[in-house]
N, C-alpha and C positions, 0 to 999 in steps of 0.2 A: 258847463258851457262857458262861464266867465274865465275859467282857467284855460280852456281851449282858445278863447279869443285873445289871450295874452301871448299865445305862441304864434310863431310865424307859420303861415299856411304851407309853405314849401317844406318846412321841417316836419310837419305832420305827414306830408306825402312821403318824405324820406323814411319816416318811421313805419308808414304803411307798407312801403315796398319791402323793407327788411322783415316786417312782421309776416307778410305773405309767404316769404321764403321760409322763415323760421317755423311757422305753424304747419306748412306743408311737410317739412322734414320731420317734425314731431309726429304728425299723422302717419307718415310712412313707418316710423319706428314703433308705432302702436299697432302696426299690422293692417292698416286700412289700405285697400287696393289703390294703386297709383291714380287711375282715372277718377275714382270717387274722391280722393284727396284733392286733386286739382280742381275739380268742379265745385266741391264743397267749400274750399277756401275762397274761390272766386265769388260764389254766391254770398258768402258771409261779408266779403268786403264790398260787394255792391250795396248791400243794405247799410254797412258801416259808412260808406262814402255818402250815401243818400242822407242819413240823419245826423252824422257827426262831422265828417271831414269836408263835406261839400253841400252845405244847406242850400246853396243857390243852384245846385245840379248842373254846374258847369261842365263836369267831366262825365257824370254817370247818367245823364238824361237820355242817352241812347237806349238804356235798358229799363229804366223805371220812370214813370211819370205819375203825377197826381191828377185825379179828376174828382168830381163831386162825391163819388161813391167810395173813394179811398185810393189806395195805390194800385196802379195798373201795370201788370208785367207783360203786356202784349208785345212791347218792343223787345223784351228779353227773349221770348220764344221765337219772334220773327227773325232775330239775329242767328238762331240756330242754323238756318239754311245757309248762312254765309260760311260757317265753319265746315258743315258737312258737305255742301255743294263744292266748296273749294278743293276738297279731297277727291270726291267722286269724279269730278270733271278734269282732274289733273292728269295729263297724259304720262308724265314722268312716273307717277306713283303706280301706274298700271304694271310697271315692271316688278314691283315689290312682291306680289304673290307668285309671279312666275319664277323669280330667282329663288324664293323659298321652296317652291315645289321642286325645282331643279336640284337643290341641295339635298332635300329629304329623299328624293327618288334615287339620287346617286349613292346615298348611304345605304339604301336597300339593294343596290345592284350587285353587291359582292365584289366590286372593283378594289376597294381598299383592302379587303381580306387577302385577295390574290397578291397585291403589291407587298403586303406585309410578309407573307410567306417567302416570296422571291428575294426581297431585300434582306431579310434576316440571314439567308444563306450567303448572299453576295457580300455583305459587309460583316459577316460573322467573325472573320479573322482580325478585324480592326479593334483596337481598344475603344470601347464606346460604340461599337458597330451597331448594336441594337438601338441605342439612343439616336444614332444618326439615321437609322431606318425610319424610326418614328417621326423624326423631324422632317425628313424628306417627304414622307407620306403626308404629313401635316401641311407642308407647303403646297403640294399638288392638290390636296383636298381644298385648301384655302382658295386656290385659283379656279376651282370648279364647283364650289358649294356656296360659301358665304354664310353658312348657318353654324353658329358657334356651339350651341348646345349639342347638336347632333355630332359634330366633329370631335368634341372633347370626349363625349361618351363612347363613340366608336373607337377612338384611339385608346381610351382607357380600358375598354373591354378586350381589345386585341393586345395591347402592349403590357399592361400591368402583370398578368399571370406569367408571361414569358420573362419579363424583367426580374420578377421575384424568384422564379425558378433558376435564373442565372446569377442570383445573389447580388443584384444591383442595389446600390444605396437607395433607400426609400425616398429621401428628398430629391435626389437627382432624377429618379424615375418619374416621380409625380410632377416635378417642375418642368421636365421636358415635355410631357404630355399636355399639361395645362398651357404652356407657352405656345407650342406648335398648334394646338387646337384653336387658339384665339386669333391666329393670323388671318382667318377667313373674314374677320370684320374689317380688315384693311385692304388685303389683296383683292382686286376686283375679280368677279362681280360681288359687290358688297352691299347688303341692304342698308347699312349705315350711310354709305355714299349716296344711295338713292334719296334718302331722307335729307341729307345735307344739300344735295342739288336743289331740292324743292325749297328748303328753308332759306338758302342764300341766293336763290334765283340765278344759278350759274349752270353751265353745261354739264350734264351727267357724263358725257363722253370725255370732257376735260378732266373731271374728277377720276374717272376710271383709269385713264392713261396716266394721270399725274400720280396716282397712288401705287402704280405697279412697281416702280423702282424703289420707293421707300419700303414697301412691303417685302420685296426681295432682299433689300438691305438688312432688314431685321432678321430674315431667315438666314442670311450669310453670317451675321453676328452670332446667332445661336449656334450655327454649325461650327464656327471657329472656336467658340467657347467650349463646346462638347469635345472637340478634338484635343484642345489644350488641356482640358480637365482630365480627359482620359490618359494623357501622357503624364501629367503631374500626379494624379491620384488613381492609378490603375485598379486598386482594390475596390473603388467605388463603382467601376464599370468593368468587371472581369470578362475575359474572353472565354467562351465555352471550350472545354477540353475536347469533347467529341463533336467535331463539326465536319460536315461533308466538304470535299475539296471544290473549289470554284473552277468550273470548266465552261465550255461554250454553251452547254445545255442550260446552265444556271443563268448565264448572261442573256441568252435568248429568251428564257422565261421571264426574266426581269424586264427586258425590253418590251415583250408582249404585254406584260401586266401594266406597264406605264403608258402604252400607246392609247388605250381607250380614254382615260381622263385627259391626256394631252390633246387628243382629237376634240374633246368637248371644249377644252380651253380655247383651242384654235377656232372652233366654231363660234364661240361667244365673243371672245376678245378680238379675234382676227377679223370677224365681220364688222366690228366697230372700227378697228384700226384702219382697215382698208376701205371703209366707207360703204360697204355693201348693205349695212343695216344700221338703224338707230339703236341706242341702248335698249329701248322698249321692245323693238322687234327682236333684238338679240336675246332678250330674256325668254321669248317664246321659242326661239331656236334651241336655247339651252334646256328648257323644259322638255322639248321633244327629244333632244339628244340623250338626256339622262334616261328617259323612258325607253328609248331604243336600246341603250346599254343594259338596262335591267332585263329587257326581253331577250337579248342575245345571250345573257348569262343565265337565262332560265330562272330568274328571280321574280319575274313579273306575273302576278296573278290578281284576281279580283280583291282578295284580302289585302294584299300589299297596296294596290291602287287606292282602295277605300281608306286605308290607314294614312297614306301620304296625303290624300285629299283632305282628310279630317284634320291632320296636323297643320296643313297649309292654311285651312280655314281658321283654325284656332289661333295660330301665330299671326296671320294677317289681321284678324279681328282684334286681337290684343293690341297690335301696333296702331291700327286705325282708331281704336277707342282712346288710346293715350294721345294720339295725334289730335283728335277733336278736343279732348279735355285740355291738352297743353296749349292749343291755339286759343281756347277760351281764357285760360289762365293768363297767357301772355297779353291778350287783348285788354283784360281788366288791368293788368300791371301797367300797360301803356296809358290807360285812362287816368291813372294816378301820376303820370309823368315818369314812370319807372325807367323808360329807355333814356330820357334826358338825364335823369339822376345818375344812372349807372355810367352813361357816357362821360358825364362830368367827373365823377369819382375816379374812373379809370384813367382818363386823359390827364387829370391833375396829379396822378400818383408819381409820374416820372416825366422828366423833360425829354429824354431820349425816346424816340418812337419804337426802337427795337426793344428797349426795356419794358415798354408798355405791352408789347406782344408777349414777352416772357412772363410778365405779371399775369396776363390773361391765361396763359398756358398753366401757370402755377395754380391759379384759382381752379381751373378745370381739373388739374391733377388732384387737388384736395377734394373737390366735389365728387371725383371718381370713387373716393372711399365711402361716400354716403349715398350717391344716386346712381341709377343705371344710365347707360349711354343714351337710351332713348330720351329720358327726361332732360339730360344735358344738351342733347342735340336739338330738341324741340323748344326748349325754354331759353337756354343760355345763348345758343348760336345767333338767333335773330337779334337778341339784345346787343351782342358784340359786333354785329355787322356794321352799324353806323360808326362804331369806334374805329374799326379797321379802315373803313372808307375815309374817315377824317384823317387818319395817319398818313394816307397816300404814300405808302412804302414803295420805293422803286424796285420792282421785281421784273426781270427780263422775261417778256412773253414772246420774244423772238418775232415780234410783229404779227403774230397769228393768234395767240391765246387771248381771249377777252377776259378782262379783269384778272390778270395774272396774280396780283397780290391777294385777292380773295381765294383763288384756287390754292395758292401756297398756304394761306392761313387755314383753309379747310383741311388740308392734308396734315398740317401741324397738329390740329385738334384731333384728327383721326388717329394719328400716331400716339398722342397723349392719352386718348381714350383706350388704347390697348392696355394701359396699366390698370384701368378700372375693372377689368376682368380678373386681375390677379391680386388686387389689394383688398383686404378685409375691411369692414364686415360684409360688404355687398359684392365681393368678387364672385360672380356667378360661375366662372370656370372652376373655381375651387370647390364649390358645392356640387356641380355636375360631376366632377371627378370623384369626390368623396362618396357619391352615391353608388359608384361602380367599383370602389376599392374594397379589398378584404379588411376585416376588422383590425388587423395588426397595423394597418396604415392609418394614422390619425391626422386630424387637421393640422397638428403641429408639424408633422413631416411635410405636409403640403405647403404650409406657410413658409417653412424654411427652404423648401425647394424652389419656390418662385422668386425669392429675393434676388438672385443673380440675374434672372431674366427680366425683372423689373428694371434693374440697373442697365441692362443691355437695351431695353426699350428707351430709357432716357438718353442713353448714348446715341441711339439712332435718331432720336428727336433732335439732339444737338447737331448732328451731321446735316439733317434736312434743314434745320434753322440756318446753319452757316452757309449752305449751298442750295439756294432756292431753285437753281436750274435742274436739280435732281427731279423736281416736281414738274417744271414747265417745259423741259426739253422734249419729252415724248409726245405730249399733246400738240406741240408745235410741229413736230415731224408728221404726226398722224393727220392733222387737219391743214397742214401747209401745202399738201400735194394736190 
């Protein structure tokens, strides 16, 4: 204690904040579930703060207090209602299970399989035509599902066997599928944007509209890359020798295969854009629309329905569990002054406000190698919100968008987090894909294949950073009428 008394109290808080993050990451690498790691670290530092860092209980007395019989944890358990109730009563988060259900049901509807068959024939004569088909289907699924794991697995199951039979390069085949499957976390409706809306206290409609053009921009960059790569290196994406001719029948079949998911996109995003429904109401429309598509395609039965409901419950429960644990972790972090410490460290790093934003994005990019997007969104985003507000960056909201700089920042983070799905060792899209690949395709092939797409994601991030109106223009049009 004499040694501790010689140290500055703020310095101890700084070490505590760093230690909380460090111990949390170590626990993750030890295989401890995320929610348990977050709560465990928080409880340890409550006790540490009580006995070592804060003997006067200036910060921690909301959770632990002394009485004549010893330590009382009544306040600790009473605070549980704050975290749980804030989630259950949040109208924005009601959309979360509905969008998850919509994506899972659409994957079961057979729509993607029909599109794949039609587009393979339509684009078969082009160099890289099969890769283009996968990418276009990935973009359409992204705008109608928002569930990464299901999209990557579905595209992998449909695309890998055909690509291998057509002698595609293993890296380009796997990279195309992984990159296209991850677009669903950015292109609305996206469950990540739902959580960001809650954490940053901004309009979900603004985020949905703001993310549409950046998401499509990434899709366009991917397509341009595939076209150029097919021209430069045709052996990597060969054209099949025996291919049926393209006629009006093929064009008609392709159009008919694309119409159902496009109708679902119009139902969800169109109802938000034209003001017919709130994002929460639109999530219910999307869930209903996906169920109708599965019924019309004769894919809906009790087994499918139960399976989708079970997966929806598991995914929603997983996210809500992490949500509660992350809120608890962030609250304890703030009691140690973590938000002020981080704000001071970030703002003092650079004099230029735009360099500060780039520094934050760089930190998030690095964290994407170690953490899932959920932990980054729930822990880092609230801590960075005061920093961005303090910067007061002039972003044109066209007189309509509330907090345009925060909306722009949120989309920048969302684009940055695209890379977290493709970067080892925690890139989930890589492992989803490896699970459905044949043995001859190794993780080395997949890692090599995603490198150009990660670079394209960073290119898209640079474009959105340089031109904030890409984010704010559409929400201004949508809500300005």
